[in-house]
FILODREN-662553 format. One record per residue (C-alpha): residue number from 0; residue in one letter; x, y, z negated. Coordinates in steps of 0.001 Angstrom, whole numbers, plus 500000, padded with zeros to 6 digits. Last residue first. Layout:
N
NUM,a,X,Y,Z .
...
//
This chain:
309
308,d,823711,136858,338235 .
307,n,826958,137755,339992 .
306,c,826085,136669,343528 .
305,w,828365,134730,345890 .
304,l,827263,135351,349469 .
303,i,828248,132380,351644 .
302,s,828745,132283,355396 .
301,h,827996,130122,358435 .
300,i,826912,126958,356641 .
299,i,825958,124153,359057 .
298,d,829424,122532,358977 .
297,k,829506,122879,355206 .
296,r,826949,120152,354693 .
295,i,824241,121055,352205 .
294,e,823375,118430,349571 .
293,y,820175,119363,347769 .
292,v,819399,118726,344104 .
291,d,815821,118270,342895 .
290,k,815203,118821,339195 .
289,t,812549,121501,339644 .
288,a,810921,123517,336839 .
287,p,814022,125640,336278 .
286,n,813455,127551,339542 .
285,r,816974,128586,340476 .
284,p,816878,126279,343476 .
283,k,819537,123545,343327 .
282,v,822741,123193,345246 .
281,l,825350,120498,345876 .
280,l,827767,121867,348478 .
279,f,829443,119853,351219 .
278,d,832632,118881,353037 .
277,n,835538,119807,350734 .
276,g,833434,119791,347619 .
275,a,831590,122586,345852 .
274,y,829474,121352,342942 .
273,f,826630,122825,340941 .
272,v,825818,125726,343254 .
271,l,822704,127424,341896 .
270,l,820650,129086,344611 .
269,k,819471,132593,345387 .
268,k,817162,132550,348388 .
267,t,818556,131187,351592 .
266,q,819802,133288,354496 .
265,i,818634,132227,357947 .
264,v,820727,131527,361038 .
263,g,818964,130870,364349 .
262,a,816516,133701,363886 .
261,s,813217,132975,365620 .
260,y,812254,130675,362769 .
259,d,811367,133587,360513 .
258,i,810369,131863,357294 .
257,p,807483,133313,355282 .
256,n,808464,132431,352616 .
255,e,811926,132657,351109 .
254,f,814196,129796,352055 .
253,l,815579,126852,350044 .
252,a,812551,124748,349079 .
251,q,810414,125382,352177 .
250,r,813420,124786,354408 .
249,i,814152,121538,352589 .
248,n,810633,120288,353269 .
247,e,810796,121346,356924 .
246,s,813977,119399,357569 .
245,l,817252,121206,358042 .
244,k,819579,121571,361059 .
243,d,817236,124057,362772 .
242,a,817742,126459,359895 .
241,s,821407,127079,360658 .
240,i,822430,128309,357235 .
239,d,823542,131601,355684 .
238,l,823877,130637,352025 .
237,q,823040,132710,348955 .
236,a,825045,131955,345832 .
235,c,824864,131730,342027 .
234,r,827471,129514,340403 .
233,p,826699,126524,338194 .
232,k,828939,125959,335132 .
231,s,830873,122744,335747 .
230,g,834294,123593,334382 .
229,g,837729,123336,336007 .
228,f,838745,126983,335671 .
227,e,837253,128169,338981 .
226,q,834185,126107,338084 .
225,y,833365,128496,335256 .
224,v,833227,126965,331782 .
223,n,829760,126642,330223 .
222,p,829062,123023,331264 .
221,h,832574,122023,330039 .
220,i,832147,123491,326554 .
219,d,828800,122224,325249 .
218,n,828074,118638,326323 .
217,i,831448,117398,327576 .
216,f,833569,119342,325070 .
215,y,831280,118457,322151 .
214,r,831488,114794,323142 .
213,i,835285,115078,323325 .
212,g,835388,116719,319894 .
211,f,833067,114085,318410 .
210,l,835259,111348,319867 .
209,a,838351,112957,318329 .
208,l,836561,113387,314997 .
207,g,835549,109733,315024 .
206,v,839075,108636,315889 .
205,s,840428,110623,312953 .
204,l,837733,109304,310626 .
203,l,838463,105736,311710 .
202,v,842204,106234,311180 .
201,f,841599,107631,307683 .
200,l,839370,104652,306902 .
199,f,842147,102324,308066 .
198,t,844558,104125,305748 .
197,i,842106,103659,302893 .
196,y,841704,099985,303787 .
195,v,845466,099459,303781 .
194,s,845769,101313,300459 .
193,y,843232,098965,298859 .
192,g,845546,097090,296498 .
191,e,847036,100375,295323 .
190,l,843550,101774,294732 .
189,f,843217,100618,291140 .
188,e,846737,101777,290327 .
187,r,845962,105188,291860 .
186,l,842734,105482,289886 .
185,a,844575,104672,286677 .
184,n,847221,107228,287611 .
183,w,844538,109881,288107 .
182,g,842940,109101,284757 .
181,q,846326,109205,283069 .
180,i,847105,112566,284610 .
179,t,844082,114872,284654 .
178,i,841768,113496,281986 .
177,a,844150,111713,279618 .
176,r,846801,114407,279957 .
175,l,844312,117170,279188 .
174,f,842977,115253,276170 .
173,k,846491,114658,274883 .
172,h,847308,118328,275205 .
171,s,844059,119280,273476 .
170,k,844925,116914,270639 .
169,q,848352,118513,270237 .
168,s,846667,121782,269423 .
167,s,846617,124856,271584 .
166,g,846379,128373,270196 .
165,y,849329,129737,272113 .
164,p,851936,128117,274402 .
163,f,849468,126131,276516 .
162,f,850979,125853,280025 .
161,k,854549,125685,278719 .
160,e,853586,123044,276180 .
159,l,852294,120867,279001 .
158,l,855776,120935,280547 .
157,n,857348,119983,277209 .
156,d,855008,116988,276917 .
155,p,856151,115404,280173 .
154,l,853946,115224,283295 .
153,y,853807,111928,285151 .
152,i,852111,111498,288542 .
151,p,851665,108145,290295 .
150,p,852744,108308,293979 .
149,l,850700,110491,296367 .
148,f,850677,109413,299985 .
147,i,847472,107505,300708 .
146,l,845151,108731,297954 .
145,g,846327,112339,298214 .
144,v,846120,112367,301993 .
143,l,842706,110706,301737 .
142,l,841382,113564,299612 .
141,l,842726,116198,301971 .
140,c,841355,114283,304958 .
139,i,837923,114083,303342 .
138,n,837926,117832,302769 .
137,i,839024,118525,306343 .
136,f,836331,116195,307726 .
135,g,833650,117923,305661 .
134,i,834781,121329,306876 .
133,i,834679,120184,310520 .
132,v,831299,118440,310192 .
131,y,829725,121391,308339 .
130,h,831140,123880,310846 .
129,l,829651,121921,313760 .
128,d,826253,121514,312084 .
127,s,826077,125205,311240 .
126,l,826674,126235,307654 .
125,l,824455,128038,305119 .
124,d,822172,125040,304562 .
123,k,825178,122863,303689 .
122,v,826163,125123,300787 .
121,l,825939,122438,298069 .
120,i,827343,119700,300306 .
119,s,830272,121910,301315 .
118,t,830985,122625,297638 .
117,i,831098,118927,296681 .
116,a,833422,118131,299593 .
115,g,835654,121069,298688 .
114,f,835783,119950,295055 .
113,i,837042,116493,295998 .
112,g,839328,117620,298810 .
111,f,840747,120441,296691 .
110,i,841679,117890,294014 .
109,a,843297,115562,296590 .
108,f,845242,118377,298179 .
107,a,846351,119613,294742 .
106,f,847860,116185,293981 .
105,l,849674,116309,297294 .
104,a,850990,119759,296379 .
103,l,852175,118431,293001 .
102,r,854162,115681,294714 .
101,i,855501,118179,297264 .
100,f,856707,120416,294427 .
99,r,858389,117399,292819 .
98,k,860307,116874,296027 .
97,w,861191,120583,296140 .
96,g,863038,120333,292847 .
95,t,862999,116925,291215 .
94,a,861863,113401,292096 .
93,s,862483,110794,289373 .
92,r,858857,109632,289513 .
91,d,859177,108591,293160 .
90,l,858968,110901,296148 .
89,h,861813,109605,298365 .
88,n,861097,106103,299727 .
87,q,857307,105937,299353 .
86,v,856948,109477,300652 .
85,l,859035,108774,303756 .
84,k,857116,105582,304537 .
83,k,853808,107453,304255 .
82,t,855164,110317,306320 .
81,t,856049,108030,309230 .
80,w,852656,106307,309297 .
79,v,850710,109550,308914 .
78,g,852824,111262,311577 .
77,w,852188,108413,314021 .
76,l,848465,108716,313334 .
75,l,848574,112469,313915 .
74,a,850639,112155,317105 .
73,i,848126,109626,318453 .
72,l,845268,111996,317607 .
71,l,847095,114920,319210 .
70,m,847503,112865,322384 .
69,f,843799,111965,322264 .
68,t,842807,115627,322072 .
67,v,845283,116597,324809 .
66,v,843658,114019,327098 .
65,p,840174,115378,326368 .
64,l,841375,118971,327026 .
63,f,843160,118313,330340 .
62,g,840627,116084,332069 .
61,a,838612,118892,333662 .
60,v,841774,120561,334963 .
59,f,842993,117447,336804 .
58,y,839486,116709,338099 .
57,q,839588,120057,339912 .
56,s,841894,118533,342542 .
55,d,839164,116440,344160 .
54,i,839301,112879,345504 .
53,l,836641,110358,344422 .
52,p,833769,112343,345832 .
51,l,830761,112722,343525 .
50,l,827934,110184,343348 .
49,g,824576,111787,342599 .
48,l,824070,115323,341353 .
47,n,821164,114550,339012 .
46,n,822308,117146,336448 .
45,k,823070,114754,333565 .
44,y,824530,112081,335852 .
43,a,826715,114594,337675 .
42,q,827918,116010,334350 .
41,i,828882,112493,333241 .
40,s,830665,111932,336548 .
39,w,832531,115235,336082 .
38,v,833876,114086,332715 .
37,i,834791,110656,334123 .
36,y,836603,112305,337043 .
35,g,838491,114513,334618 .
34,t,839595,111469,332616 .
33,v,840775,109683,335770 .
32,y,842709,112741,336944 .
31,l,844307,113548,333597 .
30,v,845359,109907,333088 .
29,s,846839,109751,336580 .
28,g,848682,113042,336134 .
27,t,850130,111911,332799 .
26,l,851307,108586,334254 .
25,l,852824,110174,337356 .
24,v,854520,112918,335342 .
23,s,855892,110426,332824 .
22,d,857143,108094,335565 .
21,r,858964,110953,337290 .
20,l,860430,112243,334040 .
19,i,861692,108762,333151 .
18,a,863201,108329,336632 .
17,i,864885,111727,336457 .
16,v,866348,110875,333053 .
15,k,867590,107513,334352 .
14,s,869205,109184,337363 .
13,f,870984,111658,335076 .
12,s,872324,108803,332966 .
11,g,873608,107002,336079 .
10,k,875339,110139,337335 .
9,s,876923,110647,333928 .
8,n,878164,107059,333927 .
7,d,879525,107344,337475 .
6,p,881308,110586,336616 .
5,q,882822,108918,333493 .
4,t,884060,105788,335292 .
3,d,887650,106936,335792 .
2,k,889319,103930,337328 .
1,q,892163,102348,335435 .
0,m,895627,102316,336980 .
//
């Protein structure tokens, strides 16, 4: 009798799926953590916070958006490669129905990219720098999509007749074809030898936009996100501290004058908490003129009053 190996096979397949999921979770978590630590390290450098601890759970949240940006970039490049092969195999001159519609849509993308780029340059003064970069990138992408994917276009005479049924001479039809179709095909034939360079340019623009997005996240988004959500926006707090554990210079910086040394525990003035670790807080007086950051150990903090302003 032959042994029934189906349960063993299903068990082995299930084990492989679990192993793949485990490896994926470990890899994704590691990438998130390292990326978040890099983001926080940049914020520490900008705000004079010094070396941050290597272990902290908030690094996972801080690394989420940059990692998602790179994953979308990889998906975009993979989509470009796959779509290019699909277009070359299925959207030739004999395409009909929805395939011809896609050919015309690609042609429209390229036209919109050209005129959109010209329009964005003309109205540059009315746009912010971020909007100008985003709109310009979209226009360039539309143009590159047409140059990369679009096969040569051919429009028969009877189709042109449908667009100009009245008052149109044959010369106008020929002129339209020469400008919009034959000119486009000539450009396509000229660029056929440079398709690799055009694709490379598209990749460079995609990488550049991803780097710009990460830079914008680090400089403008992350510093304005509350720390409860993985950001680095400073929180306002007043600390009840054992004053005898601090030097005189730090007392003068953190406490309101005059200082009552008879009280063992003294409340600080309102401070900005830039980082809250497991063992210490990194604080700075709210006076914008100072760049000094003070590390307060939690073992000398008796209580914390978190203020709203």
